[in-house]
OpenMM code with the backbone's topology and positions (N, CA, C; nanometers):
from openmm import Vec3, app, unit

residues = "UNK UNK UNK UNK UNK UNK UNK UNK UNK UNK UNK UNK UNK UNK UNK UNK UNK UNK UNK UNK UNK UNK UNK UNK UNK UNK UNK UNK UNK UNK UNK UNK UNK UNK UNK UNK UNK UNK UNK UNK UNK UNK UNK UNK UNK UNK UNK UNK UNK UNK UNK UNK UNK UNK UNK UNK UNK UNK UNK UNK UNK UNK UNK UNK UNK UNK UNK UNK UNK UNK UNK".split()
positions = [
    Vec3(-0.8926, -4.7108, 0.8769),
    Vec3(-0.9768, -4.5931, 0.8904),
    Vec3(-1.0124, -4.5442, 0.7495),
    Vec3(-1.1402, -4.5139, 0.7265),
    Vec3(-1.1812, -4.4680, 0.5926),
    Vec3(-1.1258, -4.3292, 0.5609),
    Vec3(-1.1036, -4.3078, 0.4326),
    Vec3(-1.0553, -4.1770, 0.3884),
    Vec3(-1.1707, -4.0759, 0.3955),
    Vec3(-1.1366, -3.9486, 0.3808),
    Vec3(-1.2403, -3.8448, 0.3796),
    Vec3(-1.3401, -3.8691, 0.2678),
    Vec3(-1.2902, -3.9041, 0.1500),
    Vec3(-1.3785, -3.9287, 0.0353),
    Vec3(-1.4728, -4.0456, 0.0629),
    Vec3(-1.4225, -4.1501, 0.1264),
    Vec3(-1.5077, -4.2650, 0.1601),
    Vec3(-1.6151, -4.2247, 0.2616),
    Vec3(-1.5786, -4.1432, 0.3588),
    Vec3(-1.6759, -4.0969, 0.4575),
    Vec3(-1.7834, -4.0104, 0.3916),
    Vec3(-1.7419, -3.9242, 0.2985),
    Vec3(-1.8373, -3.8381, 0.2296),
    Vec3(-1.9308, -3.9234, 0.1436),
    Vec3(-1.8768, -4.0266, 0.0775),
    Vec3(-1.9619, -4.1169, -0.0008),
    Vec3(-2.0633, -4.1876, 0.0897),
    Vec3(-2.0207, -4.2254, 0.2090),
    Vec3(-2.1110, -4.2909, 0.3043),
    Vec3(-2.2216, -4.1950, 0.3479),
    Vec3(-2.1849, -4.0720, 0.3797),
    Vec3(-2.2833, -3.9704, 0.4193),
    Vec3(-2.3828, -3.9494, 0.3061),
    Vec3(-2.3319, -3.9391, 0.1835),
    Vec3(-2.4183, -3.9175, 0.0673),
    Vec3(-2.5157, -4.0345, 0.0509),
    Vec3(-2.4649, -4.1555, 0.0606),
    Vec3(-2.5470, -4.2749, 0.0455),
    Vec3(-2.6555, -4.2826, 0.1533),
    Vec3(-2.6183, -4.2563, 0.2773),
    Vec3(-2.7147, -4.2599, 0.3874),
    Vec3(-2.8206, -4.1513, 0.3722),
    Vec3(-2.7795, -4.0346, 0.3249),
    Vec3(-2.8729, -3.9238, 0.3066),
    Vec3(-2.9709, -3.9550, 0.1946),
    Vec3(-2.9226, -4.0134, 0.0853),
    Vec3(-3.0126, -4.0528, -0.0233),
    Vec3(-3.1125, -4.1585, 0.0240),
    Vec3(-3.0669, -4.2510, 0.1070),
    Vec3(-3.1569, -4.3525, 0.1618),
    Vec3(-3.2641, -4.2873, 0.2491),
    Vec3(-3.2251, -4.1881, 0.3269),
    Vec3(-3.3216, -4.1179, 0.4135),
    Vec3(-3.4233, -4.0417, 0.3293),
    Vec3(-3.3775, -3.9779, 0.2197),
    Vec3(-3.4697, -3.9078, 0.1300),
    Vec3(-3.5713, -4.0073, 0.0737),
    Vec3(-3.5250, -4.1252, 0.0352),
    Vec3(-3.6153, -4.2283, -0.0174),
    Vec3(-3.7177, -4.2702, 0.0871),
    Vec3(-3.6746, -4.2861, 0.2114),
    Vec3(-3.7666, -4.3235, 0.3201),
    Vec3(-3.8735, -4.2173, 0.3407),
    Vec3(-3.8308, -4.0928, 0.3491),
    Vec3(-3.9229, -3.9820, 0.3745),
    Vec3(-4.0194, -3.9656, 0.2571),
    Vec3(-3.9679, -3.9806, 0.1357),
    Vec3(-4.0508, -3.9629, 0.0170),
    Vec3(-4.1535, -4.0746, 0.0016),
    Vec3(-4.1212, -4.1932, 0.0525),
    Vec3(-4.2121, -4.3070, 0.0415),
    Vec3(-4.3381, -4.2893, 0.1261),
    Vec3(-4.3269, -4.2152, 0.2332),
    Vec3(-4.4427, -4.1928, 0.3202),
    Vec3(-4.4553, -4.0435, 0.3477),
    Vec3(-4.5218, -3.9739, 0.2567),
    Vec3(-4.5375, -3.8290, 0.2708),
    Vec3(-4.6062, -3.7954, 0.4026),
    Vec3(-4.5507, -3.7000, 0.4716),
    Vec3(-4.6058, -3.6589, 0.5999),
    Vec3(-4.6301, -3.5085, 0.5957),
    Vec3(-4.7361, -3.4645, 0.6581),
    Vec3(-4.7623, -3.3201, 0.6609),
    Vec3(-4.6739, -3.2502, 0.7643),
    Vec3(-4.6517, -3.1238, 0.7422),
    Vec3(-4.5820, -3.0438, 0.8435),
    Vec3(-4.6783, -3.0219, 0.9595),
    Vec3(-4.6254, -3.0104, 1.0796),
    Vec3(-4.7118, -2.9932, 1.1951),
    Vec3(-4.6396, -2.9177, 1.3054),
    Vec3(-4.7144, -2.8804, 1.4067),
    Vec3(-4.6604, -2.8102, 1.5211),
    Vec3(-4.7168, -2.8735, 1.6482),
    Vec3(-4.6292, -2.9050, 1.7426),
    Vec3(-4.6697, -2.9655, 1.8686),
    Vec3(-4.6008, -2.8910, 1.9820),
    Vec3(-4.6791, -2.8406, 2.0748),
    Vec3(-4.6247, -2.7698, 2.1906),
    Vec3(-4.5239, -2.6623, 2.1503),
    Vec3(-4.5542, -2.5906, 2.0443),
    Vec3(-4.4699, -2.4815, 1.9998),
    Vec3(-4.3500, -2.5223, 1.9160),
    Vec3(-4.3317, -2.6521, 1.8946),
    Vec3(-4.2215, -2.6997, 1.8114),
    Vec3(-4.2765, -2.7409, 1.6759),
    Vec3(-4.2217, -2.6811, 1.5706),
    Vec3(-4.2694, -2.7081, 1.4350),
    Vec3(-4.1812, -2.8106, 1.3658),
    Vec3(-4.2452, -2.8940, 1.2866),
    Vec3(-4.1745, -2.9910, 1.2040),
    Vec3(-4.2199, -2.9684, 1.0606),
    Vec3(-4.1288, -2.9273, 0.9757),
    Vec3(-4.1586, -2.9028, 0.8357),
    Vec3(-4.0875, -3.0096, 0.7528),
    Vec3(-4.1648, -3.1033, 0.6995),
    Vec3(-4.1056, -3.2102, 0.6202),
    Vec3(-4.0467, -3.1562, 0.4906),
    Vec3(-4.1075, -3.0521, 0.4356),
    Vec3(-4.0553, -2.9904, 0.3144),
    Vec3(-3.9151, -2.9352, 0.3400),
    Vec3(-3.8985, -2.8667, 0.4511),
    Vec3(-3.7674, -2.8121, 0.4857),
    Vec3(-3.6682, -2.9238, 0.5161),
    Vec3(-3.7151, -3.0287, 0.5811),
    Vec3(-3.6291, -3.1417, 0.6139),
    Vec3(-3.5728, -3.2054, 0.4866),
    Vec3(-3.6589, -3.2281, 0.3886),
    Vec3(-3.6138, -3.2866, 0.2619),
    Vec3(-3.5195, -3.1897, 0.1904),
    Vec3(-3.5490, -3.0612, 0.1948),
    Vec3(-3.4607, -2.9612, 0.1331),
    Vec3(-3.3227, -2.9654, 0.1995),
    Vec3(-3.3190, -2.9790, 0.3309),
    Vec3(-3.1916, -2.9879, 0.4027),
    Vec3(-3.1150, -3.1151, 0.3634),
    Vec3(-3.1870, -3.2260, 0.3487),
    Vec3(-3.1231, -3.3505, 0.3063),
    Vec3(-3.0645, -3.3361, 0.1654),
    Vec3(-3.1406, -3.2729, 0.0771),
    Vec3(-3.0911, -3.2512, -0.0595),
    Vec3(-2.9689, -3.1601, -0.0601),
    Vec3(-2.9665, -3.0625, 0.0280),
    Vec3(-2.8499, -2.9745, 0.0394),
    Vec3(-2.7281, -3.0538, 0.0855),
    Vec3(-2.7485, -3.1496, 0.1732),
    Vec3(-2.6388, -3.2348, 0.2187),
    Vec3(-2.5830, -3.3169, 0.1033),
    Vec3(-2.6723, -3.3723, 0.0205),
    Vec3(-2.6278, -3.4490, -0.0966),
    Vec3(-2.5501, -3.3588, -0.1919),
    Vec3(-2.5989, -3.2375, -0.2138),
    Vec3(-2.5299, -3.1428, -0.3029),
    Vec3(-2.3911, -3.1091, -0.2479),
    Vec3(-2.3813, -3.0904, -0.1168),
    Vec3(-2.2517, -3.0621, -0.0542),
    Vec3(-2.1568, -3.1803, -0.0759),
    Vec3(-2.2078, -3.3014, -0.0568),
    Vec3(-2.1251, -3.4206, -0.0777),
    Vec3(-2.0765, -3.4273, -0.2224),
    Vec3(-2.1673, -3.4014, -0.3167),
    Vec3(-2.1293, -3.4023, -0.4584),
    Vec3(-2.0196, -3.2996, -0.4859),
    Vec3(-2.0334, -3.1832, -0.4258),
    Vec3(-1.9332, -3.0770, -0.4442),
    Vec3(-1.7975, -3.1200, -0.3883),
    Vec3(-1.7992, -3.1782, -0.2708),
    Vec3(-1.6739, -3.2222, -0.2079),
    Vec3(-1.6089, -3.3335, -0.2887),
    Vec3(-1.6887, -3.4285, -0.3342),
    Vec3(-1.6338, -3.5395, -0.4118),
    Vec3(-1.5839, -3.4918, -0.5478),
    Vec3(-1.6512, -3.3930, -0.6059),
    Vec3(-1.6075, -3.3378, -0.7333),
    Vec3(-1.4736, -3.2690, -0.7238),
    Vec3(-1.4459, -3.2086, -0.6092),
    Vec3(-1.3184, -3.1394, -0.5927),
    Vec3(-1.2035, -3.2380, -0.5726),
    Vec3(-1.2355, -3.3628, -0.5425),
    Vec3(-1.1332, -3.4650, -0.5218),
    Vec3(-1.0864, -3.5264, -0.6539),
    Vec3(-1.1661, -3.5100, -0.7606),
    Vec3(-1.1330, -3.5737, -0.8875),
    Vec3(-1.0122, -3.5058, -0.9513),
    Vec3(-0.9319, -3.5836, -1.0228),
    Vec3(-0.8172, -3.5235, -1.0921),
    Vec3(-0.8649, -3.4265, -1.2005),
    Vec3(-0.7838, -3.3272, -1.2269),
    Vec3(-0.8201, -3.2285, -1.3282),
    Vec3(-0.6954, -3.1799, -1.3988),
    Vec3(-0.7166, -3.1191, -1.5153),
    Vec3(-0.6066, -3.0632, -1.5930),
    Vec3(-0.6321, -2.9162, -1.6134),
    Vec3(-0.5239, -2.8407, -1.6167),
    Vec3(-0.5339, -2.6986, -1.6493),
    Vec3(-0.4574, -2.6777, -1.7774),
    Vec3(-0.5262, -2.6264, -1.8789),
    Vec3(-0.4624, -2.5976, -2.0064),
    Vec3(-0.4323, -2.4487, -2.0117),
    Vec3(-0.3099, -2.4165, -2.0431),
    Vec3(-0.2732, -2.2747, -2.0539),
    Vec3(-0.1853, -2.2576, -2.1767),
    Vec3(-0.1779, -2.1359, -2.2207),
    Vec3(-0.0975, -2.1055, -2.3385),
    Vec3(-0.0234, -1.9751, -2.3125),
    Vec3(0.1047, -1.9778, -2.3389),
    Vec3(0.1856, -1.8566, -2.3190),
    Vec3(0.2037, -1.7817, -2.4496),
    Vec3(0.2115, -1.6541, -2.4406),
    Vec3(0.2338, -1.5681, -2.5579),
    Vec3(0.3648, -1.4921, -2.5377),
    Vec3(0.4402, -1.4776, -2.6458),
    Vec3(0.5651, -1.4028, -2.6365),
    Vec3(0.5610, -1.2782, -2.7202),
] * unit.nanometer
topology = app.Topology()
chain = topology.addChain("A")
for resn in residues:
    res = topology.addResidue(resn, chain)
    for name in ("N", "CA", "C"):
        topology.addAtom(name, app.Element.getBySymbol(name[0]), res)
């Protein structure tokens, strides 16, 4: 079973691929039978997903805390 980090990397990769697909064939926003489709918002949502993945993966990286005591 993949780890959480591996799953997040997969989500990020798939989302970037979807952004590439959508960007390759620009489509206008439209409304059909009262249902609106905004490609601009869709791409913004995809980019937000990538940003979330980056944030989650960044929190998984090792880090150091430097502190100094005073007496």
